[in-house]
SEDRENTOR-385174 format. One record per residue (C-alpha): residue number from 1; x, y, z. Coordinates in steps of 0.2 Angstrom, whole numbers. Example, Ala and Ser with C-alpha at 12.3 -4.5 7.8 and 13.67 -1.06 7.14 Angstrom:
    nr       u       v       w
     1      62     -22      39
     2      68      -5      36
END
This chain:
    nr       u       v       w
     1     -50    -105      64
     2     -66    -114      57
     3     -68    -106      41
     4     -81    -115      30
     5     -97    -126      33
     6    -115    -127      28
     7    -125    -111      30
     8    -140    -112      41
     9    -157    -110      32
    10    -161     -97      45
    11    -148     -86      38
    12    -154     -89      20
    13    -172     -84      25
    14    -166     -69      36
    15    -158     -61      21
    16    -171     -66       8
    17    -188     -63      17
    18    -186     -53      32
    19    -189     -67      45
    20    -173     -73      54
    21    -182     -84      67
    22    -185    -100      57
    23    -181    -118      61
    24    -163    -122      56
    25    -161    -135      42
    26    -178    -131      34
    27    -171    -127      17
    28    -153    -131      20
    29    -142    -132       5
    30    -123    -136       2
    31    -113    -120       0
    32     -99    -112       9
    33     -98     -96      20
    34     -88     -88      33
    35     -94     -86      50
    36    -106     -71      53
    37    -110     -61      68
    38    -129     -58      71
    39    -136     -44      81
    40    -138     -51      99
    41    -122     -60     100
    42    -103     -56      99
    43     -99     -73      94
    44     -96     -77      76
    45    -105     -92      71
    46    -111    -102      55
    47    -128    -105      63
    48    -138     -89      62
    49    -152     -96      73
    50    -147     -89      90
    51    -156     -90     107
    52    -163     -73     105
    53    -177     -67      93
    54    -171     -56      79
    55    -181     -49      64
    56    -172     -44      48
    57    -178     -33      34
    58    -169     -31      18
    59    -166     -16       8
    60    -174     -24      -7
    61    -190     -27       3
    62    -191      -9       8
    63    -188      -2      -9
    64    -203     -13     -16
    65    -214      -7      -2
    66    -211      12      -7
    67    -201      15       9
    68    -190      31       7
    69    -183      35      24
    70    -177      27      40
    71    -192      34      49
    72    -203      24      38
    73    -193       8      40
    74    -199       7      58
    75    -217       7      53
    76    -213     -11      46
    77    -208     -17      63
    78    -223     -23      74
    79    -213     -22      90
    80    -211      -4      88
    81    -226       3      97
    82    -224      21      95
    83    -211      33      88
    84    -208      51      88
    85    -208      57      70
    86    -203      73      61
    87    -222      77      61
    88    -220      81      80
    89    -208      94      76
    90    -223     105      72
    91    -223     118      87
    92    -214     106      98
    93    -196     112      97
    94    -189      94      95
    95    -176      99      82
    96    -186      89      69
    97    -179      73      75
    98    -187      55      74
    99    -184      42      87
   100    -187      23      88
   101    -197      17     103
   102    -199      -2     105
   103    -212      -9     116
   104    -218       9     120
   105    -205      10     134
   106    -197      26     127
   107    -184      30     114
   108    -170      31     128
   109    -173      12     131
   110    -171       7     112
   111    -153       6     107
   112    -150      11      89
   113    -134       6      80
   114    -126       8      63
   115    -115      -7      58
   116    -115     -12      76
   117    -109       4      84
   118    -117      19      92
   119    -122      35      84
   120    -122      52      93
   121    -138      55     102
   122    -149      70      97
   123    -141      87     103
   124    -157      93     109
   125    -161      78     121
   126    -145      68     122
   127    -157      53     125
   128    -157      44     108
   129    -151      47      90
   130    -161      55      77
   131    -164      40      65
   132    -167      52      50
   133    -149      55      50
   134    -144      37      46
   135    -139      36      27
   136    -154      27      20
   137    -146      25       3
   138    -132      14       9
   139    -143       2      20
   140    -142     -16      15
   141    -153     -23      29
   142    -160     -19      46
   143    -158     -32      61
   144    -170     -29      75
   145    -166     -38      92
   146    -182     -40     101
   147    -176     -43     119
   148    -165     -34     131
   149    -146     -33     127
   150    -139     -23     141
   151    -126     -37     144
   152    -118     -35     127
   153    -122     -18     120
   154    -124      -6     134
   155    -135      -2     149
   156    -148       7     138
   157    -153      -8     127
   158    -168     -12     139
   159    -181     -13     126
   160    -171     -20     112
   161    -158     -15      98
   162    -161      -9      80
   163    -145     -11      70
   164    -144      -3      53
   165    -131     -12      42
   166    -124      -4      27
   167    -116     -13      12
   168     -98     -19      16
   169     -91     -24      -1
   170     -98     -16     -17
   171     -92     -14     -34
   172    -101      -7     -49
   173    -113       6     -50
   174    -132      10     -46
   175    -144      24     -49
   176    -161      25     -42
   177    -174      38     -45
   178    -191      39     -37
   179    -207      49     -35
   180    -222      48     -23
   181    -238      57     -29
   182    -252      58     -17
   183    -270      58     -24
   184    -274      73     -13
   185    -265      90     -13
   186    -248      91      -3
   187    -236      78       3
   188    -228      74     -14
   189    -210      68     -13
   190    -195      63     -25
   191    -179      55     -21
   192    -163      50     -29
   193    -149      38     -24
   194    -133      34     -32
   195    -119      22     -28
   196    -102      17     -36
   197     -88       5     -30
   198     -73      -3     -37
   199     -61     -17     -32
   200     -64     -35     -26
   201     -58     -37      -8
   202     -54     -55     -10
   203     -46     -54     -27
   204     -39     -36     -28
   205     -35     -34      -9
   206     -46     -18      -9
   207     -64     -12     -11
   208     -69       7     -11
   209     -87      12     -13
   210     -98      27      -9
   211    -117      30      -9
   212    -127      46      -8
   213    -146      49      -7
   214    -157      64      -8
   215    -176      64      -3
   216    -188      79      -2
   217    -206      79       4
   218    -218      93       2
   219    -229      99      17
   220    -247      94      20
   221    -257     108      28
   222    -272     106      38
   223    -282     115      25
   224    -277     102      12
   225    -285      87      22
   226    -298      94      34
   227    -297      79      45
   228    -303      89      60
   229    -311     106      56
   230    -313     117      72
   231    -304     104      83
   232    -295     117      93
   233    -303     134      95
   234    -293     148     103
   235    -301     163     111
   236    -285     173     105
   237    -292     179      88
   238    -291     192      74
   239    -301     203      75
   240    -296     203      94
   241    -308     197     107
   242    -311     208     122
   243    -319     205     138
   244    -332     217     145
   245    -345     219     159
   246    -363     220     154
   247    -374     234     161
   248    -378     232     179
   249    -362     222     184
   250    -347     227     192
   251    -335     214     185
   252    -340     204     170
   253    -323     200     162
   254    -328     182     157
   255    -340     189     143
   256    -331     190     127
   257    -335     201     112
   258    -326     200      95
   259    -329     217      86
   260    -333     216      68
   261    -334     197      69
   262    -350     193      77
   263    -360     178      71
   264    -363     187      55
   265    -345     191      53
   266    -336     175      57
   267    -334     172      39
   268    -315     170      38
   269    -311     152      36
   270    -300     152      51
   271    -314     159      62
   272    -329     149      70
   273    -344     155      80
   274    -343     153      98
   275    -358     164     104
   276    -369     178      98
   277    -355     190     101
   278    -340     181      99
   279    -328     171      87
   280    -315     159      90
   281    -299     156      80
   282    -297     139      73
   283    -278     137      75
   284    -278     120      68
   285    -281     127      50
   286    -263     135      51
   287    -254     119      56
   288    -244     107      45
   289    -251      90      47
   290    -235      84      39
   291    -220      96      38
   292    -209      99      23
   293    -193      89      24
   294    -177      87      15
   295    -164      74      18
   296    -146      72      11
   297    -134      58      16
   298    -119      50      10
   299    -107      36      15
   300     -90      31       9
   301     -80      15      14
   302     -63      10       9
   303     -57      -8      14
   304     -40     -15      12
   305     -33     -33      15
   306     -18     -34      26
   307     -11     -51      22
   308     -23     -65      21
   309     -32     -64      38
   310     -34     -45      42
   311     -44     -31      34
   312     -42     -13      38
   313     -57      -1      34
   314     -61      17      34
   315     -79      23      34
   316     -87      40      35
   317    -104      46      33
   318    -113      63      34
   319    -131      66      34
   320    -142      82      35
   321    -160      82      39
   322    -170      98      37
   323    -188      99      43
   324    -199     115      40
   325    -214     117      51
   326    -228     129      52
   327    -241     133      66
   328    -253     147      70
   329    -249     166      71
   330    -242     173      87
   331    -255     175     100
   332    -254     190     111
   333    -264     186     127
   334    -267     194     138
   335    -263     211     131
   336    -271     227     137
   337    -279     241     127
   338    -277     259     135
   339    -292     271     135
   340    -281     283     126
   341    -280     271     110
   342    -292     276      96
   343    -296     258      95
   344    -302     256     113
   345    -319     249     112
   346    -332     263     114
   347    -321     277     108
   348    -330     277      91
   349    -319     267      80
   350    -324     251      88
   351    -342     250      94
   352    -349     240     109
   353    -364     229     108
   354    -380     238     110
   355    -385     242     128
   356    -368     239     135
   357    -359     252     146
   358    -341     250     151
   359    -339     248     170
   360    -326     257     181
   361    -317     240     185
   362    -316     234     167
   363    -303     220     170
   364    -304     207     184
   365    -296     215     199
   366    -298     201     212
   367    -283     201     223
   368    -270     189     217
   369    -279     185     200
   370    -268     186     184
   371    -277     203     180
   372    -277     209     197
   373    -268     224     206
   374    -258     213     217
   375    -270     216     231
   376    -264     234     234
   377    -281     241     231
   378    -275     255     219
   379    -287     262     206
   380    -289     253     190
   381    -282     262     174
   382    -297     257     164
   383    -287     246     153
   384    -297     232     144
   385    -290     215     142
   386    -289     208     124
   387    -283     192     116
   388    -275     197      99
   389    -267     186      86
   390    -255     193      74
   391    -262     188      57
   392    -253     203      49
   393    -237     193      50
   394    -245     177      47
   395    -241     159      52
   396    -225     155      62
   397    -212     145      53
   398    -196     137      58
   399    -182     126      50
   400    -175     112      61
   401    -159     107      53
   402    -148      92      60
   403    -131      87      53
   404    -123      71      59
   405    -107      63      54
   406     -96      48      59
   407     -79      43      55
   408     -73      25      59
   409     -57      16      57
   410     -58      -2      60
   411     -47     -18      60
   412     -54     -35      59
   413     -49     -52      55
   414     -41     -68      64
   415     -26     -69      75
   416     -22     -86      79
   417     -39     -94      84
   418     -47     -78      88
   419     -59     -68      77
   420     -57     -50      82
   421     -64     -33      78
   422     -57     -16      85
   423     -62       1      80
   424     -61      20      84
   425     -74      32      79
   426     -79      50      81
   427     -97      55      80
   428    -103      73      79
   429    -121      80      78
   430    -127      98      76
   431    -145     104      77
   432    -151     122      74
   433    -168     129      76
   434    -170     144      64
   435    -185     154      65
   436    -190     159      47
   437    -206     168      48
   438    -220     175      60
   439    -211     176      76
   440    -212     193      84
   441    -203     204      97
   442    -218     209     108
   443    -209     224     115
   444    -209     232      98
   445    -228     232      98
   446    -232     234     116
   447    -224     242     131
   448    -221     232     147
   449    -231     238     162
   450    -217     239     176
   451    -227     249     188
   452    -229     238     204
   453    -245     248     209
   454    -253     246     192
   455    -268     234     189
   456    -259     227     174
   457    -242     226     182
   458    -231     213     173
   459    -241     213     157
   460    -240     222     140
   461    -250     237     135
   462    -254     238     116
   463    -246     252     106
   464    -260     264     102
   465    -256     265      84
   466    -260     246      82
   467    -278     241      78
   468    -281     224      85
   469    -298     223      77
   470    -296     227      58
   471    -285     235      45
   472    -269     244      50
   473    -265     261      47
   474    -248     263      38
   475    -240     267      55
   476    -248     252      64
   477    -243     240      49
   478    -225     246      50
   479    -224     242      69
   480    -230     225      66
   481    -219     221      52
   482    -204     228      62
   483    -209     216      76
   484    -207     201      65
   485    -189     194      69
   486    -179     180      60
   487    -164     171      67
   488    -157     156      76
   489    -167     152      92
   490    -157     138      99
   491    -144     126      94
   492    -136     110     100
   493    -119     101      98
   494    -115      83     103
   495     -99      73     101
   496     -96      55     105
   497     -79      47     104
   498     -77      28     105
   499     -64      15     106
   500     -71      -3     106
   501     -66     -20     102
   502     -71     -38     104
   503     -64     -55     100
   504     -72     -73      99
   505     -65     -91      97
   506     -70    -109      99
   507     -65    -117     115
   508     -67    -136     110
   509     -81    -148     113
   510     -81    -148     132
   511     -96    -159     135
   512     -95    -170     119
   513    -111    -162     112
   514    -104    -163      94
   515    -101    -144      93
   516     -88    -133     101
   517     -91    -121     115
   518     -86    -103     111
   519     -82     -87     120
   520     -81     -68     116
   521     -73     -54     126
   522     -75     -36     123
   523     -72     -18     129
   524     -77      -1     126
   525     -72      17     131
   526     -83      31     127
   527     -83      50     129
   528     -99      59     127
   529    -102      78     127
   530    -118      88     123
   531    -123     106     124
   532    -140     114     120
   533    -142     133     122
   534    -152     147     116
   535    -146     161     106
   536    -149     173     121
   537    -149     189     111
   538    -162     184      99
   539    -172     172     110
   540    -175     186     122
   541    -184     196     108
   542    -195     182     104
   543    -198     174     121
   544    -217     178     121
   545    -220     170     104
   546    -209     154     107
   547    -209     151     126
   548    -191     147     125
   549    -181     153     140
   550    -167     165     133
   551    -155     159     146
   552    -157     140     141
   553    -141     131     143
   554    -141     112     145
   555    -124     104     145
   556    -115      89     151
   557    -101      77     148
   558     -96      59     154
   559     -84      45     151
   560     -90      27     151
   561     -79      12     153
   562     -86      -5     149
   563     -80     -23     148
   564     -90     -39     144
   565     -89     -57     140
   566    -101     -70     132
   567     -99     -89     134
   568    -109    -101     123
   569    -108    -120     129
   570    -117    -134     120
   571    -123    -145     134
   572    -130    -159     123
   573    -132    -160     104
   574    -149    -151     105
   575    -146    -139     119
   576    -135    -123     120
   577    -133    -112     135
   578    -126     -94     133
   579    -121     -83     148
   580    -115     -65     146
   581    -109     -52     159
   582    -106     -33     156
   583     -98     -21     168
   584    -101      -2     165
   585     -93      13     174
   586    -100      30     172
   587     -89      44     177
   588    -104      55     183
   589    -115      41     189
   590    -107      25     196
   591    -105       7     191
   592    -116      -7     186
   593    -115     -25     182
   594    -128     -34     171
   595    -129     -53     167
   596    -139     -62     154
   597    -143     -80     152
   598    -151     -88     137
   599    -154    -106     130
   600    -158    -114     113
   601    -166    -131     113
   602    -169    -140      96
   603    -172    -159      99
   604    -179    -160      81
   605    -176    -151      64
   606    -194    -143      65
   607    -194    -138      83
   608    -184    -125      92
   609    -187    -118     110
   610    -177    -103     116
   611    -177     -91     130
   612    -167     -78     140
   613    -166     -68     156
   614    -157     -52     158
   615    -156     -36     169
   616    -153     -19     163
   617    -148      -2     171
   618    -150      14     162
   619    -141      29     169
   620    -150      45     167
   621    -145      55     151
   622    -134      70     152
   623    -149      81     149
   624    -160      72     162
   625    -147      76     175
   626    -140      93     169
   627    -153     102     159
   628    -155     120     165
   629    -171     123     176
   630    -183     135     167
   631    -200     142     168
   632    -213     139     154
   633    -232     137     153
   634    -240     120     157
   635    -250     111     144
   636    -267     119     139
   637    -282     116     149
   638    -277     113     167
   639    -285     119     183
   640    -278     126     199
   641    -282     111     211
   642    -282     122     226
   643    -292     136     220
   644    -304     127     207
   645    -318     117     214
   646    -334     109     208
   647    -352     114     213
   648    -366     103     218
   649    -372     102     200
   650    -355      97     193
   651    -350     114     186
   652    -333     122     190
   653    -332     136     203
   654    -318     147     210
   655    -313     144     228
   656    -304     156     240
   657    -311     171     232
   658    -305     168     214
   659    -315     170     198
   660    -319     153     190
   661    -311     159     173
   662    -295     163     182
   663    -292     146     190
   664    -303     133     180
   665    -301     126     163
   666    -318     119     157
   667    -329     116     142
   668    -341     131     142
   669    -353     122     131
   670    -359     138     123
   671    -359     131     105
   672    -365     113     105
   673    -359     111      87
   674    -341     114      92
   675    -339     107     110
   676    -321     110     109
   677    -323     128     114
   678    -316     129     131
   679    -309     141     145
   680    -291     135     143
   681    -278     140     156
   682    -259     137     156
   683    -250     140     172
   684    -231     141     175
   685    -221     125     177
   686    -203     124     182
   687    -195     111     170
   688    -177     105     169
   689    -164      92     174
   690    -162      85     191
   691    -144      80     197
   692    -152      69     211
   693    -159      56     199
   694    -157      38     202
   695    -154      25     188
   696    -168      15     180
   697    -167      -4     183
   698    -175     -17     173
   699    -178     -36     171
   700    -181     -44     154
   701    -187     -62     151
   702    -191     -70     134
   703    -197     -88     129
   704    -199     -92     111
   705    -205    -107     101
   706    -201    -110      83
   707    -210    -123      73
   708    -210    -130      55
   709    -226    -140      55
   710    -225    -143      37
   711    -212    -141      24
   712    -208    -123      19
   713    -220    -116      33
   714    -211    -108      48
   715    -220    -101      63
   716    -213     -92      78
   717    -220     -86      95
   718    -209     -76     107
   719    -216     -71     124
   720    -208     -56     132
   721    -209     -49     149
   722    -201     -33     154
   723    -201     -24     171
   724    -194      -7     174
   725    -192       2     191
   726    -187      20     196
   727    -191      26     178
   728    -186      44     175
   729    -199      55     168
   730    -210      71     171
   731    -226      70     181
   732    -239      74     168
   733    -249      90     170
   734    -265      80     168
   735    -260      71     184
   736    -252      85     194
   737    -265      98     191
   738    -279      88     200
   739    -283      86     219
   740    -275      69     219
   741    -259      76     212
   742    -259      90     224
   743    -262      78     239
   744    -248      66     233
   745    -235      80     228
   746    -239      95     239
   747    -221     100     238
   748    -222     102     220
   749    -234     117     221
   750    -227     134     225
   751    -241     147     227
   752    -236     165     228
   753    -240     177     242
   754    -258     180     235
   755    -261     161     235
   756    -262     159     216
   757    -252     151     202
   758    -245     162     189
   759    -249     161     170
   760    -235     172     164
   761    -217     164     164
   762    -209     181     162
   763    -214     185     180
   764    -203     170     186
   765    -193     169     196
   766    -199     182     208
   767    -209     184     224
   768    -225     186     214
   769    -222     170     204
   770    -233     155     208
   771    -227     139     199
   772    -228     120     199
   773    -212     110     200
   774    -211      98     185
   775    -192      94     184
   776    -186      76     180
   777    -190      63     194
   778    -189      44     196
   779    -208      43     196
   780    -213      25     195
   781    -212       9     186
   782    -218      -1     170
   783    -223     -19     168
   784    -227     -25     151
   785    -228     -42     142
   786    -234     -49     126
   787    -230     -61     111
   788    -222     -58      95
   789    -229     -69      81
   790    -221     -72      64
   791    -227     -84      50
   792    -217     -87      34
   793    -222     -98      20
   794    -213    -101       3
   795    -221    -111     -11
   796    -214    -115     -28
   797    -228    -117     -40
   798    -217    -122     -55
   799    -224    -114     -71
   800    -234    -102     -60
   801    -220     -95     -51
   802    -215     -93     -33
   803    -226     -87     -19
   804    -220     -80      -2
   805    -231     -76      13
   806    -225     -67      28
   807    -235     -61      44
   808    -226     -51      58
   809    -238     -47      73
   810    -236     -41      91
   811    -249     -45     104
   812    -247     -35     120
   813    -255     -44     134
   814    -252     -30     147
   815    -244     -14     149
   816    -246      -7     167
   817    -237       9     173
   818    -235      16     190
   819    -236      35     189
   820    -228      38     207
   821    -218      27     218
   822    -228      16     228
   823    -244      20     219
   824    -256       9     210
   825    -253       2     192
   826    -264       8     178
   827    -267      -3     163
   828    -263       5     146
   829    -267      -8     133
   830    -281      -3     122
   831    -283      13     132
   832    -277      30     129
   833    -269      35     146
   834    -268      53     151
   835    -254      48     163
   836    -244      40     150
   837    -249      52     136
   838    -252      38     123
   839    -261      22     120
   840    -253       5     119
   841    -260      -6     104
   842    -266     -23     108
   843    -262     -29      91
   844    -251     -23      77
   845    -249     -33      61
   846    -239     -32      45
   847    -244     -44      32
   848    -235     -47      15
   849    -239     -58       0
   850    -227     -59     -14
   851    -228     -68     -31
   852    -213     -69     -42
   853    -214     -75     -60
   854    -198     -74     -71
   855    -193     -55     -70
   856    -210     -50     -63
   857    -215     -49     -45
   858    -231     -43     -37
   859    -234     -39     -19
   860    -248     -35      -8
   861    -246     -28      10
   862    -258     -25      25
   863    -253     -14      40
   864    -265     -14      55
   865    -266      -6      72
   866    -280     -11      84
   867    -292       2      91
   868    -292       9     108
   869    -302      19     121
   870    -300      37     116
   871    -293      51     127
   872    -311      55     130
   873    -316      38     138
   874    -334      38     132
   875    -328      35     114
   876    -316      23     105
   877    -303      26      92
   878    -306      14      78
   879    -293       2      71
   880    -282       9      58
   881    -279      -2      42
   882    -270       2      26
   883    -266      -9      11
   884    -252      -7      -1
   885    -250     -14     -19
   886    -234     -15     -29
   887    -226     -23     -44
   888    -207     -24     -49
   889    -201     -29     -66
   890    -182     -33     -68
   891    -178     -29     -86
   892    -162     -34     -95
   893    -146     -24     -95
   894    -147     -19     -76
   895    -164     -10     -77
   896    -178     -13     -64
   897    -194      -3     -62
   898    -206      -3     -47
   899    -223       5     -46
   900    -235       4     -32
   901    -250      12     -22
   902    -249      15      -4
   903    -265      16       6
   904    -275       8      -8
   905    -292      11       0
   906    -287      29       4
   907    -292      28      22
   908    -291      43      33
   909    -283      41      51
   910    -296      38      64
   911    -302      52      74
   912    -296      56      91
   913    -301      69     104
   914    -283      70     110
   915    -276      88     110
   916    -259      86     117
   917    -251      88      99
   918    -252     103      87
   919    -260      91      74
   920    -279      89      79
   921    -291      76      75
   922    -279      62      73
   923    -263      56      81
   924    -247      58      70
   925    -237      46      81
   926    -247      31      73
   927    -256      36      58
   928    -252      45      41
   929    -264      59      34
   930    -257      58      16
   931    -270      46       9
   932    -269      36      -7
   933    -251      38     -14
   934    -244      32     -31
   935    -226      29     -32
   936    -213      24     -45
   937    -195      19     -43
   938    -182      15     -57
   939    -165       8     -54
   940    -151       5     -66
   941    -136      -5     -60
   942    -120      -7     -70
END
């Protein structure tokens, strides 16, 4: 086997500056190394510059920049368009997970590896691993492959591969302590990392090391930043809002009254004025902008030499990520107040507005409406509809805890002319959603009206001891406190067992190009099993305040067999061609074969041309296929497309005999200062898996140019073009609940016998349930293209030190998606698309400038995302730019110290009108509300 040669400069720069794609030979120096394997190829080689674009980020760079979690690592990669962060655990039931999403194509199309091998996917989604369970303390570098790799790593590597690589041979010890202190309240964090190892693998025949890390971050509440006061106002309030009919009307449900909290009484900081008689609850004030989190991880590795050419290693890691999130108190709406209650408006305890007389039909009794009497014409009980929020028990709070572990036994080395690596691994993951505070059992404070002849059939009638408008009596307070329930709402378990191996060797200089051809062969066997289920006994008690179906049970398992080969052939001295082919067989889905062809052409030291073409095939995840079908509410602010119409003046109207407020969501425009006050309706959706799904298919093309126009300056430009068909997804409510959506998918709408859609999931399934089908479907296609740009410049200024300049940018030329099969394509670049649920940034930049002088280094970084047309298309979200400044001093005797400032200019995230997330006024998927933050890190190595 060819053991030693000159190392390519591309490898030197890759592990020193974060840019791998540089012209070979630019800074070459005589040294000796063994062959290495770079992400994107299974062939070990001495030339790190392959035919595919790879970005490398080192642990030292991350520490200087103040990065303390894997979630933050991906913010340094310009090709990552969007990622789900732990902030989105707020109110979303995601299990607190964070997921990588390259090119904006979805986390399920970005393959995340640890030391080249898969991790277990999230037990709540089974589509991608939670990156916050990767042991950050042990990471040595991150390699990001920026083109499709289905032919090598698996069918789901459509958008690219992110490979987190830990230390492999460590002796000595290291301790790092760090603290982040934001200038504004909340969000502070501290961390500690420790590592120790002994033995030299080459000299002693063994090496054993372990690393552990701990990181804790405090929450940032909405009241600590005030980025969007009154961004989302709810009609479910405390004091409760009731609906009444003014004198002379038979049915005026739509007029609201908030007793004791008219405009003079909307003084609580969580209330805002809606009208002369009514307040709204500013639910944003209860929400965590950034949830509290706590992460603990550890990795241990023992490697042993077996003879001269073989190494046996055992590796184990375990990590726990805990995310604590808070949202507004439980809303009880609609809930009914019986005339027998002492707190019934007009009974004396609660006054009515002057001149108002209760009407015989106090609630909306239109046949088929949500407050109706099922069209049976029976007399109304006189109950009044109210919207009541449980501020007695306070905010809702839950703990999402994910524990992941992996044990791997591997054997690698040389056998004859072959370099080989075989391993067996066991991956496990467990996620638990524990409700800590504020979730209530509705049946304790209200009785269910089971009388089919009642006007309020299917709804709850408030216990007469409870005052929804003010201070509680001891009896009322006891009922509310008793209703507050703690417990495990749902949990998930996942297991992945893998046996894999590959080998590579030189084949000789077939075409007399001066370099040998090389081949790699490999195979993989994988067993996957996942289950996510509700704790039925407890979930049934808190169903109204969580929206989680107590009977939730999502489970699936599969076996995957795969074999692949890769062949690299130098055609001439300056041209290599590589071909790869992978066959996968899914026990539950079928088989697929995917090829990849790439080339590398370097006619001169300062010029390199490269390109690739590949196909991909992503089998639907186990949950996409097998998730239980359940009934939940749609997103807020949708209208019934059959029963809601538009009048000649553009205002909404009810059709087919329905009241406009029962079928239409709209901006009432009552309070011009707070235009977010709306009539917001949520109908019932049927969600879940679909066993009839087809596979997603893709084509991926790249073409890159690497230049060294002057000494020490390297530039690279990599064009990418990705096309995906039969994409698995859910038709968005913003599309379905429109006349266009109804016309395109009439079979998805299931109206009840009264001709309406239902707002209460608890009434489903039943004959009276009207719902919209939103299960997983192969809904459309995506076409995206753009260019990754990287510039690196190193300068030795002699007595003035050394300078290093790095720019990493991604320009997206086009991102078009097809929402439905055969439909038109919608451009998403620079535009927030309601259909896609997010914008695609035209430009993303990461710029770093470093200066090193002796033991001192200074750095300045700029991160920028371009602006885009907002969710409200008449306005634009401005560009988001932050700057960081940091300094490191390497003292004697193993001490080093780093201080820095993140978001130097203390910029707030740009405002957006999008209301699809619990955080309002900004988008937590792309921006950080923390503000200017000072940090310090101290490391002692021995």
